[in-house]
N, C-alpha and C positions, 0 to 999 in steps of 0.2 A: 491565570489558570482557572477560568470560570466559564460556566455555561452561558452567562449573560454578558453581552457586550456593554461597555460603559457608554454613557451618553456621548463622551468625547470620541470614542471609537466609531460610534454610529455616525456622528456628524462628519468626521473626517472621511470615513468610507463612502458616504453618500457624495461628498464633494469630489473626492478623487474619481469616483466612477462617472458621475455626471459630467465632469469637466474633461474626461479623457477622450481622446480621438483614436489612439492606437493602443489597444489593450492586448497584452499577451498573457495567456494562461499557461502555467508550467506545472509539471508534476515530476515525480522521481523516476529514476532509471528502472528498467524492468517493471513497467507499470502493471498493477494488478487491478482487480475489480473496483476497489475504492479509489484508486488513482484515476482510472478512466471514468468512473462514475462521477467523481467530484469535478474533474476537469470539464467534462462534457455537460454536466448539469449547469456549471457556471457559464459555459459557452452558450447554451440554449437560453439561460436567463438573460444574459447580456444582449443577445439578439432580440429578446422580447421587449427590451427597453430602447431599442434602436441602435445598439452598438454593433460593430463588426469585428469581433475578437478573433485573434489567432490562437489556436490551441497547439502548443508545442510539446512534443514528446521526445525525450532523449533517444529512445529506441522504440521499436514496434511492440505492441501488446500481443499476448498469445492469441491464437486464432479464435478461441472461444469467446473473445470480447469484440471481434470485428463487426458483429451485427449491430452494435450500438449506433444509433443514428448520427451521422456526420463524423464517425470515426475516420472514414475514408478521406475526410478533408483536413485531418490533422497534419501539421508540419512535423515531420520526423527528422530529428537532427542528424542521425546516422545516414540518412538518405539525401539530405539537402543541407549541406554545411553553409553554403552561401546564403540561402534563404533564412536559415536560423540566425546567422550573424546580423543580417539586415533587420529581421523582426525585432531582435532584442535591442539593437542600437537605436531603432526608430521608436521604440515603445515609450509611451508616457504614463503607463501604469502596468505593473506586472503582478499577477496573482501567483503565489506559491501555495500549492495545494497538496496535502498529504506528505509533506516533508518539512523539516524544520532547520535544516542546514544545507547550504548550497551544494556541497560535495555530493549529496544524495542524488543530484541530477547527472552525475558523471563528469569526468574531467573536462570535456569539451564545452558542454552547456554551462557548467559551473564557472569556467574561466570567463565566459561571456557575461553571465549574470553578475559576477563580481565587479565588472566594469560598467554595468548599466547605470544610467543616470536617472532612470524612472523610479518612483517610489514603489514599494512592495506592499501588498496586502497578503498576510499569511493566515491561512486557515488550516489547522493541523491538530492531531491528537497524540503525537509522540512526545516523549519526555525530553526535557532540557532544550527548549527551542532557542535558536540564535537570536541575536540582537539586530539583525539587518532590516526587518520590515518597519514601515511607517505605522502600519496597523498589525498588531500581533494578536490574533484570536487563537488562543491555545487552550485546549481542554483535554487533559490526559484521561479524564473519566469517560469521555465519549467513546462509543464502540467503533466509530468510523468518522472519517472526515466528511463523508456525505451527510451524515446526521448533522454535522456542524454547518455545512453549506445551507441546509434547509433552515437552520436557526438563524444563520447570518442574513439570508433573504427575508426571513420573517421579522427579525428584530429591526432591520433597516426599513421596514414598512412596505416591502415590495411583494408580499406573499400573494397578492392578487394577480401577479404575473405567472403563478404556478400553472404549468400546462402539462400535458401528457409526456412530452419529451423530457422536461426537467424531472418530473416525478419518476419516470422509468430509470433515469440515470442515478437518482438519489437512492432509490430502492435497491438497485444493483449493488452499490457500494455498501449499504447497510447490510444486505443479505450476505455478501461475500466476506466482509470483514468481521461480522459477528458470528460466523460459523452457522449461518441460517438461524440466528437469534438464540444461540445456546451459550455464548460466552458470558462471563459474569458482568462485563461492562454494559450489557444490555439493560436499559432502565425503563421505567414507565414512560419516559419521554420518547425513548426509541420506538416503543409500540404506538404511542400517540402519533408520532410522525408517520410511521408505516400506515396507520389507519387513515390519516389525511391523504396520503399518496394513493391508497386504494380508492378512497372517495373521489379522487381526481380522475379515476377511470383506468388506472393501469391494470394490466393482467399479470399479477405476481406469479402465477403458475407458468406463464409463458417465459418470463425472465428466468425462472429456475430451469426450465427446459433448455433455454438457449445457452446457459452456462454449464450445466451439469450433464445434459443428456446428448452430448455431441462427441462422445469418445470414438476414437479410431481403434481398430484391433491392436495396432502396434503399441498404443498407449496402455491398453489393458494388459497386454503381455509384459510390458516393462514393469508395471506396478506389481503384477503377479511374481515376476522374477525378483524384484526388490524385496518383497515380503517373504518369499519362500527361501531365497538364497542369501540375501544380504542383511537381513534383520539380525542384529546382535542385542541380546537382552542381558543386562547386568543386574539380576535381582537383588544382590547384596547391596547395591547402591540405588535401587529403585529407578534405574535408567535403562533406556533402550535407544539404539541409533541405527541408521541405515546410511550406506555410502554407495555411490555409483561413479565409476570412472568414465572417461570419455569413450573408451572402447565399448563399455557396456551400454552406454547411451546410444552410440551409433549402431550397435547391433540391433536395436529396436527402433531405429529411425526416429530418434528423439526430436521433438519439436518443442519450442519454448512453451512452458505451461504444463507439459505432460507430467511433471512430478509435483505439481502444486497440490498441497494437502497431504503429501506422503508422510511428512513428519507427524501429522496428527494421527495417522494410523498407528505409529509406534507409541504415541502418548495414550492411545485408547486401551492399551493392554492393562489388565487389572494389576494394581500395585505399582505401576510406573508413575513417577512424579516428574521426571525430566526426560525429554526426547530430543534427538538431534538428527538432522539429515545433512549429508555432505555430498555436494555435486561438483565434479571436476569440470572446469572450463578450460579455456586456452592458456591463461596465464595465472590462474588462481583457482582456489576451491571456495565455493560459496557454501555457507553454513546457515541452517535454519534451526532455531531452538524454540521449544515449547515446554511449558511447565504447568503443573497444577499446584494450587496453594500458594505459599509465601516465597518459594524460591524465585529470586529475581533474575530472570535471564537477560533483562536489559543491562543490568550491571555486569553480569557474567560475560556478555558479549562485548560491552564497552572495554572492560579491563583486559580481556584475553583474546578477542577476535576482531578488533578494529571495527566494531559495529554498534548496534543498539536497537531500540524499539520500545517495547512495552514490558511490564513486569512479567507477563506470562507468554509473550511472543516477541522474538527478536531475531535479527540476522547478523551475520558477520562474514569475514573472509579469512582465508589462510593463503599465504604465499609459498608454503611448504608443499612437498608432494603428499599424496594421499596417505601413505603409511605413516609418515611423520605427523601429519595432522591428526590422524586417528589415535596415535599413541599419546599425543598431547592431550586430546580430549579425555581419554581414559584416565590419564594421570590426574587431570583436573577433577574429574568425577570422583575419584578416590579421595582427593583432598577435601572436596565439599560434601562427601557422602552423608555426614550427619545432618547437615542443613537440608539436603535434598530429601532425605527420608523423613525428616521432621516436619516438612512443609505441608 
C-alpha cells in the first residue's frame, strides 16, 4: 500500500514486460474514465516499447469515452467471446488495472482469468486487494489508477516513452476519478503529474470538452426528471438518494453513462453527508454511494450491498425489487444515522 514500488517489484515488472510476447490488458466491467484511461495509457506505452498488447474490456464503455485513441480496437468480451477466450488463454502477461478482485470483471471474463496461466501485474487504488497478482502495486491514497500508471512507468525507468497518446489517457483518468481535481485524495503529486502531462503537449480543455460537453437532450431531460421528481432528502439523517426504474430510464432513451455523476448531485446538497443512487437493470439494481467526511461507504457497501470501493465512494448491487431495496437503504440509514451525521 505505497506510492513507491519496491526494487523487487520494479525488477520483476521490467522482466515480465520485456520478456512477454502476448500481453493482455484488462479492466473492470462497466468501464469508466479511469478504467479506459489506465487501460489505454498502458496500451499506448507498451506499443511505444515495441509490444503489441490486446486491451480487453468486459463490456463497452459509455459513448462519451469512445473518442479515446484506439478505443475502437479494444476487444470487448460481450461482443467476441471466442476472441476473449483465446486472448486470455494465449497470454503470457496480464495487466489488471483499476480493479483488485477478478469478479469485478464480470462472470465471463472472471472465469477465464481465474484459469489463466500468465502472471498478473495489478495496478489499482481500491481497498483490500486480492492476492492473485505476481506484482501488486496498490495505493489506496491515490486519486486514480491513471495516476498510478504514470508512477509505474516513471519508477520503472520508462518515462522517456511518455507521448501525447499516453498523456491524454492518463489525464482522462485523473480528471474523471478526482472529480476534476476536487476530491480529497488529490495530492501535490497528482498536480505534479498533471503538470508533466500538460508539458508533454496535451490539450486538457479538449479532454474536458470530449467528456463533459457531449450531452444529448434525452440525457439532460433524464437528469432533470431525476432531480425534480426522484430526489428524496432525509435531513434528519443527513442523507439524500435518487432511484430510477427501467421504465423511467427507457422513457428518456437511457444510454450507458447517462446517469454518471448523478449521485454527486445529491451529495452536493447543503447538510448532506451520505448520498445514494439506485438504477434498475435487467436482473439487479446497481447502487452508487458517496459520502463526506468519515462515514465509510466502502464498508457500508461491502457489508450490506455486495460491493465496495473507497471510503467516500463505493458501489454495490441488490437482487431485490426497487421498493424492497429502497426500504432496506432507509432502514440502514436510520441505523447509522449518528455516524452519518457526525462524519
